[in-house]
N, C-alpha and C positions, 0 to 999 in steps of 0.2 A: 387125904391123902393125893388122889388122881389128879383133886384139882390144881394142886401145889404142884406136882412136877407138872402140867401144862405150864401154869403157870413161871416158871423155871424156864420152858423149851420156849415157850414165846418170847420172853427177857430177853435170852441171851442168844437167839438167833436175832434179835433186833438192834443188842448193842455187839454184838461179835459178827455173825453174820458169815461171809466167807473166807474174813481174815483166820478160822478155824483148820481151811487146809490148808493154807500158807504157812501156817507156825507150828504145823503137828505135824503135816507128813515129810518133809525133808529131813528134821531129826530124826524120826524112825527109821528111813530108807538109810540116813548116812550110819545108826548104832546096827541097823543088819550088815549093811556092804564092809562095815569094818569089821564084823565078828567074821565073816567067810572070806572075803577077800584085800583086807587089808587098808590101811590108811590111808591110802593115796588112792586107792581108786575110791574109798566112800565118798571123798572130798567131791572128787569130780564126778560122781553119780548124785550127791543131794545137791551142785551144783547145775544139774543137767535136769532134776526135776525142778528144782526153784524157775528157770528157765522156761519149762516147760508149764508151770502153775503163769506164769506171767502170760505165755501165747495164749493160753487160755482166758485169761481175765480180759485181753484184747477181743477176741471172739466174741466174748457174750457182752461186749460194753460195760464192763465192771473198771471200778478204779484202781489206777496199778499203784497205786503207794503202799500197801504189803507187799505185793508182789516183789517190788522192784527195791525194797527192804529186806527182804531174803534173798535177793540174789547179791546185794551188796554186803550183805554180813557171810555170805559164805565165800566171796570174793576176797574177802577185807580176811577170814577164817586162814583162806589158801596163802595171802601172801604172808601172812606173821606164821605158818610151820614155814615156809620159803626162806625166810629172812632172820630166824633164828632155829632153825633148824632144829625145833625141838616140837615131836608130836603133837606133845599135850598143848602148846601152842592156837592148836585148829579151835581150842576151846576158851580160849583169852577175851575173845567178843563176848562170848554169854558172860565170862566169869564178870568182865569190869561192870555189864550190863546192867547186873545183878546187884555189884557193889555200889552203881550208882542212884539204883532204886531203894537200896536200904539208905544212902544218905538222906535222898530225898522226904523217904520218910521220918527219919528222923529229924528233919530242917523243921519239916511240915508242921512235927508236932512243937517243937519250941517255940515257933511264931502261932501257936495256936491255929493255923487251915490246913488241918490233916489231909493227907495226899488220897485218902478215896473219897474225899468229894469232890479233887479236884479232877482225879479220874469222872466221877459219877457226871461230874458240869460238861467234861469232854465231852461224853459218850452221846448223853442226854440235850445236853443246853435249856438244863433247866435252870433258874432265877438264881443267878450267883450269889446274890446275899441271903437267897433262903438256907443256905448248908451254913452260915456264921448265927443261926437264929439259936437261942442258947438254950429251945427244948428240942432243937434239929443237931447240931453241933455235937455234942456227944455220942451218939452214934458212928460219928464217921470217925471222930476220934480214938473210938475203943478199937473199932475196925482196922484203923491204921496199926494199933497197938497190933493188933492180928499180922499184920503184916509184915511189920518190922521183925516180931519174933520168929516169921517164915524166912523172911531173906536174911537173916541176920545168923540162920542155921545152914543156910544152904551156902552165903558164901563163905563162913569159915571151912564149912566141908569141902567146897570147891579148892580154897585157896591151899589147903594142908595137901589134896591129892597133888594138886598142881607143882607146890613145891619140891613132892616126892617124887615126879615124873612119870604118877599113874595114867597112863594116855587111857588104858582100856577102862578104868575102873571110871576114870574124870566124864568117859563117853559114856558109862552106864549114869552116872550121879546126875551130870547135866542134861539128859532126857528127861529120867524119871522125875526131875524134879522140875523139869520144863514145862511144857505146855500140860500134860497129864494133871500132874501136882498143881499147877495156878488153876486151870478149872475147878478142883477140890477147892481150891482156896478161893476163888469167884463166888462158888456155892455156899460156902458158908458165911461167905462175908452179907451175901444175902439176905439168907432167910434169918442173922445174928441182926442183921442190920433193919431188915423189916420188919421184925420183933420189938427190937429197941426202941426203932421210933412210934412204934404204938402204945408201947409203953411211958416213953416220954408223952405222949401228949400234944405234942406242940400240931403248927398246922400244916396243913398239907402243902404243897405248891402253889396248886390254885388259891388255895384261903390266902397264901402272903401274899398273893399279886394281888388278891382285891382286898387285901387290908381287913381283912374278916379279922373281929376281938374273939377270944375263947368265950366258952370253949369250942374248941374245933375238932371237927371226925377227923383232921389227921390223913397223914399219906396213907391209901390203903393199900398201894402197886408202886413198884420199884424202889431200885435205890441208889 
């Protein structure tokens, strides 16, 4: 088990890196500030933290992409609250993003190009054709079904709260089903996916690139 925990830590550090801070800290601060001082103070506090994280990235010569996305999403949320005059509108960008992810999951399953495979390809830049191998693709199809279930339930829950104008409850739900729940989903995806790849007995990425014939050693690490 310690070896598997070390593997998970190394894999997620390589794939996620500094994105953890950009994704986790602003929503967490927003949740705390909203509970103590109210929505409007929480909005500007979250925006301020997003800006500070961006400045930190500049000082450390890190990529600004995710920091800028964080600032933009908070600014968009503030704009929607101002425009629509509804406190729960602050969570509309996250709700729409979740709905879009759900739609992409369903579409990817329909065309037999599962979303978890695309997510892995974007992060790792492995050979794209490897993901569509008949003894590899089922692992990504099954994990995409898991993603569809997660994002479907999350979207349904948030829509109900948004329609009911439950801003406080929506804050908790969107925060807890945001990065903390997503991290759990990614861990489950990785553990199940690597186990499934071994059971499918397909080629590893390197074996596929080398055009080796079966029997294959298979993908020993990474998903």
